[in-house]
C-alpha positions as CSV (number, residue, x, y, z in Angstrom):
1,X,-20.0,49.4,31.5
2,X,-18.7,46.1,33.0
3,X,-15.4,44.6,31.7
4,X,-14.5,41.0,31.3
5,X,-11.8,39.3,33.4
6,X,-11.3,36.7,30.7
7,X,-9.7,38.2,27.6
8,X,-11.8,37.4,24.5
9,X,-10.2,37.4,21.1
10,X,-11.1,40.3,18.8
11,X,-13.2,37.9,16.8
12,X,-15.1,36.8,19.9
13,X,-15.7,40.4,21.0
14,X,-17.2,41.0,17.6
15,X,-19.4,37.9,17.9
16,X,-20.7,39.1,21.3
17,X,-21.7,42.4,19.6
18,X,-23.3,40.5,16.7
19,X,-25.3,38.4,19.2
20,X,-26.7,41.5,20.8
21,X,-27.6,43.1,17.4
22,X,-29.2,39.9,16.2
23,X,-31.2,39.5,19.4
24,X,-32.5,43.0,19.0
25,X,-33.3,42.5,15.3
26,X,-35.2,39.2,16.0
27,X,-37.5,41.1,18.4
28,X,-38.0,44.0,16.0
29,X,-39.1,41.7,13.1
30,X,-41.4,39.6,15.3
31,X,-39.4,36.4,15.4
32,X,-39.0,36.7,19.2
33,X,-40.8,38.6,21.9
34,X,-39.0,40.1,24.9
35,X,-36.3,37.8,26.3
36,X,-37.5,34.6,24.6
37,X,-35.4,32.8,22.1
38,X,-31.6,32.6,22.3
39,X,-28.4,32.9,20.2
40,X,-25.0,31.5,20.6
41,X,-21.6,31.4,18.8
42,X,-18.7,29.0,19.1
43,X,-15.6,30.9,20.4
44,X,-11.9,31.0,19.5
45,X,-11.3,31.8,23.2
46,X,-10.6,28.7,25.4
47,X,-10.9,28.5,29.2
48,X,-8.9,26.1,31.2
49,X,-8.2,24.1,28.1
50,X,-11.9,23.7,27.2
51,X,-13.6,25.0,24.1
52,X,-16.2,27.7,24.8
53,X,-19.2,29.5,23.4
54,X,-21.1,32.7,23.9
55,X,-24.8,32.5,24.6
56,X,-27.5,35.1,25.3
57,X,-28.3,35.7,29.0
58,X,-31.5,34.5,30.7
59,X,-34.4,37.0,31.2
60,X,-32.7,40.1,29.8
61,X,-34.6,42.0,27.2
62,X,-32.4,42.4,24.1
63,X,-32.8,46.2,24.3
64,X,-31.0,46.1,27.6
65,X,-28.3,43.6,26.5
66,X,-24.7,44.6,26.1
67,X,-21.8,42.6,24.7
68,X,-20.6,42.3,28.3
69,X,-23.9,40.7,29.4
70,X,-23.4,37.9,26.8
71,X,-22.4,34.7,28.7
72,X,-19.1,33.0,28.1
73,X,-19.5,29.3,28.8
74,X,-17.2,26.3,28.5
75,X,-18.2,22.9,27.1
76,X,-18.4,21.5,30.7
77,X,-21.4,23.8,31.3
78,X,-19.6,26.3,33.5
79,X,-20.4,30.0,33.1
80,X,-17.0,31.7,32.8
81,X,-18.3,35.3,32.4
82,X,-21.4,37.2,32.1
83,X,-25.0,37.0,33.3
84,X,-26.9,33.8,34.0
85,X,-27.1,32.0,30.7
86,X,-30.2,31.2,28.8
87,X,-32.0,28.2,30.3
88,X,-31.5,26.5,26.9
89,X,-27.7,26.7,26.9
90,X,-27.5,22.9,27.1
91,X,-29.1,22.6,23.6
92,X,-26.5,24.9,22.2
93,X,-23.6,23.1,23.9
94,X,-24.9,19.7,22.9
95,X,-25.3,20.8,19.2
96,X,-21.7,22.2,19.2
97,X,-20.5,19.0,20.8
98,X,-22.2,16.8,18.3
99,X,-21.7,19.0,15.2
100,X,-18.2,20.6,15.2
101,X,-18.9,22.2,11.8
102,X,-21.6,24.4,13.3
103,X,-20.3,27.7,14.6
104,X,-23.5,29.6,15.5
105,X,-27.1,28.8,16.5
106,X,-30.2,30.9,16.5
107,X,-33.2,29.6,18.4
108,X,-36.4,31.6,17.8
109,X,-39.9,31.4,19.2
110,X,-41.3,32.6,15.9
111,X,-45.1,32.5,15.9
112,X,-45.5,30.2,12.9
113,X,-42.7,27.6,13.7
114,X,-43.7,27.5,17.4
115,X,-47.4,27.1,16.5
116,X,-46.7,24.2,14.1
117,X,-44.3,22.6,16.6
118,X,-46.9,22.7,19.4
119,X,-49.6,21.3,17.1
120,X,-47.2,18.5,16.2
121,X,-47.3,19.3,12.5
122,X,-44.4,19.2,10.0
123,X,-43.6,22.2,7.8
124,X,-45.3,21.6,4.4
125,X,-43.5,22.1,1.1
126,X,-44.8,25.7,0.5
127,X,-41.4,27.0,-0.6
128,X,-38.4,25.7,-2.6
129,X,-36.1,26.3,0.4
130,X,-37.7,23.4,2.3
131,X,-35.4,21.2,0.2
132,X,-32.4,22.6,2.1
133,X,-33.3,20.2,4.9
134,X,-32.8,17.2,2.5
135,X,-36.4,16.3,2.0
136,X,-39.8,17.4,0.7
137,X,-41.0,18.7,4.1
138,X,-39.4,19.7,7.3
139,X,-40.5,16.8,9.5
140,X,-41.2,17.4,13.1
141,X,-38.4,15.9,15.3
142,X,-40.5,13.5,17.3
143,X,-39.8,11.0,20.0
144,X,-40.5,13.5,22.8
145,X,-43.8,13.5,24.7
146,X,-46.5,15.7,23.2
147,X,-46.5,18.1,26.1
148,X,-42.9,17.9,27.1
149,X,-42.2,20.3,30.0
150,X,-39.2,22.6,29.4
151,X,-36.8,21.5,32.1
152,X,-33.1,20.7,32.2
153,X,-34.1,17.0,31.7
154,X,-36.2,17.8,28.6
155,X,-33.4,19.9,27.1
156,X,-31.2,16.8,27.4
157,X,-33.9,14.7,25.7
158,X,-34.3,17.2,22.9
159,X,-30.6,17.5,22.2
160,X,-30.0,13.8,22.5
161,X,-32.7,13.4,19.8
162,X,-31.2,16.1,17.6
163,X,-27.6,14.8,17.7
164,X,-28.5,11.7,15.8
165,X,-29.3,13.6,12.6
166,X,-27.0,13.3,9.7
167,X,-25.2,16.5,8.6
168,X,-27.0,16.3,5.2
169,X,-30.4,16.3,6.9
170,X,-30.2,19.0,9.5
171,X,-33.7,19.2,11.1
172,X,-33.9,22.3,13.2
173,X,-37.6,21.9,14.0
174,X,-38.4,20.4,17.3
175,X,-41.8,19.6,18.8
176,X,-43.1,22.0,21.5
177,X,-40.3,24.4,21.1
178,X,-39.9,25.7,17.5
179,X,-36.9,26.3,15.2
180,X,-33.1,26.1,15.6
181,X,-31.0,27.5,12.8
182,X,-27.3,27.4,12.0
183,X,-26.4,30.7,10.5
184,X,-23.1,31.7,9.1
185,X,-21.3,34.1,11.4
């Protein structure tokens, strides 16, 4: 088992373990398949004076993930420790930057949210929890092209669009990608 050269706090070590467990659980319940989707958590550990966060690695099946393979990144986008980070690390970083009250993010490629997002449809009021988003539906966050290619540039466009949302109307539902959630860790 690999060891880290950067000393994580006990809380951050626990977060890395929780990220692995949650990644495995999301696959087992069908919210993600294989290595798609990603999870991150804001850290107590700082690196070179910069805040940091943990994020799942790119292309590693959750069943093969270990707490040591979880990437430690600083807010400048540098990988401090771990494997290559998820290609969607910028979205996580930008959400943390814009929303300091958010401490963890789960991005799933769940079949239903992704299907609705790709079809450019809002989530209808089928359940009372829809009201948590501050409205009668979960509107699709638009402003992105209908067939936005997933590239570093498009991640910036998506997070730039997300950061303008008021804290009372968190809209985690983005066209052509699916759902982002802010769980309590």
